[in-house]
C-alpha positions in Angstrom: 10.0 31.2 -55.1 12.4 33.4 -57.3 10.2 32.7 -60.4 7.1 33.9 -58.4 8.8 37.1 -57.6 9.9 37.7 -61.2 6.3 37.1 -62.4 5.0 39.5 -59.8 7.5 42.1 -60.9 6.5 41.5 -64.5 2.9 42.0 -63.7 3.5 45.1 -61.7 5.5 46.5 -64.6 2.7 45.6 -67.0 0.1 47.1 -64.7 2.0 50.4 -64.3 2.9 51.0 -67.9 -0.2 49.8 -69.7 -2.3 52.2 -71.6 -5.5 51.5 -69.6 -5.2 53.1 -66.2 -8.3 51.5 -64.5 -7.2 48.0 -65.7 -3.7 48.5 -64.5 -5.1 49.5 -61.1 -7.1 46.3 -60.9 -4.1 44.2 -61.9 -2.0 46.0 -59.3 -4.6 45.4 -56.6 -4.9 41.7 -57.6 -1.2 41.3 -57.4 -0.9 43.0 -54.0 -3.8 41.0 -52.6 -2.2 37.7 -53.6 1.1 38.6 -51.8 1.7 37.1 -48.4 1.2 39.6 -45.7 3.2 39.7 -42.5 1.6 41.0 -39.4 3.7 42.6 -36.6 0.8 42.0 -34.2 0.9 38.2 -34.8 4.2 36.9 -33.4 5.5 33.6 -34.6 4.3 30.4 -33.0 7.7 29.7 -31.5 7.5 33.0 -29.5 4.0 32.1 -28.3 5.1 28.7 -27.2 8.1 30.0 -25.3 5.8 32.6 -23.5 3.2 30.0 -22.8 5.8 27.6 -21.4 7.3 30.3 -19.2 3.9 31.4 -17.9 2.9 27.8 -17.2 5.9 27.4 -15.0 5.2 30.4 -12.8 4.6 30.0 -9.1 2.9 32.7 -6.9 6.2 34.6 -6.5 6.9 34.6 -10.2 3.3 35.7 -10.9 3.9 38.6 -8.4 7.1 39.6 -10.1 5.3 39.6 -13.4 2.4 41.6 -12.0 5.0 44.1 -10.7 6.2 44.8 -14.2 9.2 42.5 -14.5 9.5 41.1 -18.0 8.9 37.3 -18.3 12.5 36.7 -19.4 13.9 38.4 -16.3 12.0 36.2 -13.8 14.6 34.0 -12.1 14.4 30.3 -12.7 15.3 27.7 -10.1 14.0 26.4 -6.8 15.5 29.2 -4.7 16.3 32.8 -4.8 19.8 34.0 -3.6 20.5 37.4 -1.9 22.5 38.4 -5.0 19.5 37.6 -7.3 17.2 39.5 -4.9 19.5 42.6 -5.1 19.6 42.4 -8.9 15.9 42.2 -9.1 15.4 45.2 -6.7 17.9 47.2 -8.9 16.0 46.1 -11.9 12.7 47.4 -10.4 14.3 50.6 -9.4 15.0 51.6 -13.1 11.8 50.2 -14.6 9.0 52.7 -15.0 5.6 51.3 -13.7 1.9 51.7 -14.3 -0.4 52.6 -11.4 -1.7 49.0 -11.3 1.9 47.7 -10.8 2.5 49.8 -7.7 1.0 47.4 -5.2 2.6 44.2 -6.5 5.9 46.0 -6.8 5.7 47.2 -3.2 5.1 43.6 -2.0 7.9 42.3 -4.3 10.2 44.9 -2.9 9.5 43.7 0.7 10.0 40.1 -0.2 13.3 40.8 -2.1 14.5 42.9 0.8 13.8 40.1 3.2 15.8 37.7 1.1 18.7 40.1 1.0 18.6 40.6 4.8 18.1 36.9 5.4 21.6 36.4 3.9 21.0 33.0 2.5 18.9 31.4 -0.3 15.2 31.2 0.2 13.2 28.5 -1.5 10.6 29.5 -4.1 8.1 27.4 -2.1 8.7 29.6 1.0 8.5 32.8 -1.1 5.2 31.6 -2.6 3.9 30.9 0.9 5.1 34.4 2.0 3.2 35.9 -1.0 -0.1 34.4 0.2 0.3 36.3 3.5 -0.5 39.5 1.5 -3.7 38.2 -0.1 -6.2 40.3 2.0 -4.1 43.5 2.1 -4.4 46.7 0.2 -2.2 49.7 -0.5 -3.0 53.3 -1.4 -1.7 54.2 -4.9 -0.6 57.6 -6.0 -3.8 58.1 -7.9 -5.9 57.8 -4.7 -7.2 54.2 -5.2 -6.9 51.4 -2.6 -5.6 48.5 -4.6 -5.1 44.9 -3.8 -1.5 44.2 -2.7 -1.0 41.2 -5.0 -2.8 42.2 -8.1 -2.9 46.0 -8.1 -6.7 45.8 -8.9 -8.3 49.0 -7.6 -10.9 48.5 -4.9 -12.2 52.0 -4.2 -11.2 55.6 -4.7 -10.5 57.3 -1.4 -9.6 60.7 -2.8 -6.6 62.7 -3.9 -3.3 62.0 -2.3 -1.6 65.0 -0.7 2.2 65.2 -0.8 2.5 66.8 2.6 0.7 63.9 4.4 1.6 61.1 2.0 -2.1 60.0 2.3 -5.7 60.6 1.4 -8.0 61.1 4.4 -7.3 58.3 6.9 -5.1 56.4 4.4 -1.4 56.6 4.0 0.8 55.5 1.2 3.3 52.6 2.0 1.0 51.3 4.8 -1.1 48.2 4.3 -4.8 48.4 4.9 -7.4 45.7 5.3 -11.2 45.7 5.2 -12.6 45.7 8.7 -16.4 45.2 8.1 -18.5 46.5 5.3 -16.9 49.7 3.9 -14.7 50.3 6.9 -11.0 50.0 6.5 -8.1 49.9 9.0 -4.4 50.0 8.9 -2.7 46.6 9.0 0.8 45.5 9.8 3.1 44.1 7.2 3.1 40.3 7.5 5.9 38.9 9.7 7.9 37.0 7.2 10.1 35.3 9.7 7.1 33.4 11.2 5.8 32.1 8.0 
C-alpha cells in the first residue's frame, strides 16, 4: 500500500508540473478515478448488521418507541420494563425534538411509560406489547391539523387549523383519542384502560 501511495504522488507531481497542460489534466483525472472512494452515505456492513439485528428483535412496544423518535440504541433491552427505565425514557422523550408524524406514537408511548411508573413494579414486554395493540384503531389530532393514527403517526385526514384557545380544530381536540364511527364520521374515544388488559 505505501508503494501505491508513493506512485500516485509521483504521477500527481508529473501531471501537475509537465509542460503539456491537457495531458497533465488527463493524467490527474485518471489517477483520481483509480483512487478508492469512501461514501459517507454508505455505512459499513458492521453498522448495517447491528441495526438489522436490533430491528429484527423489536416487539410492538419497541417499534412504538422507535416510531416516537427514540434512537434504536436507546430502546431498552430485556423482558420487562422497570419504573426507573420508564422514567428515564419519559425524560429522554421530553428533551428530544420531534417531527409531526412522531407526535401520536410519542403520546401513546408517554401514556404507557406513565402507566409503568404509576404501577410501581416491572411490567413485562409481552404485556406492554399487548397494551400497544389496544391503541390500534385510535387517532390523535396533531398540531398541523391532521388526524393521525395513534401507533404510526400516519395522517388520515386534515380537519383544519388548530386554534390555541380551544386546543382543537372544529369538533376535534388535541390530546383526546378519536375513532372512526362510520364512513367519514369521527367520535371521541376514551383512552384504553390499561389495568384491564
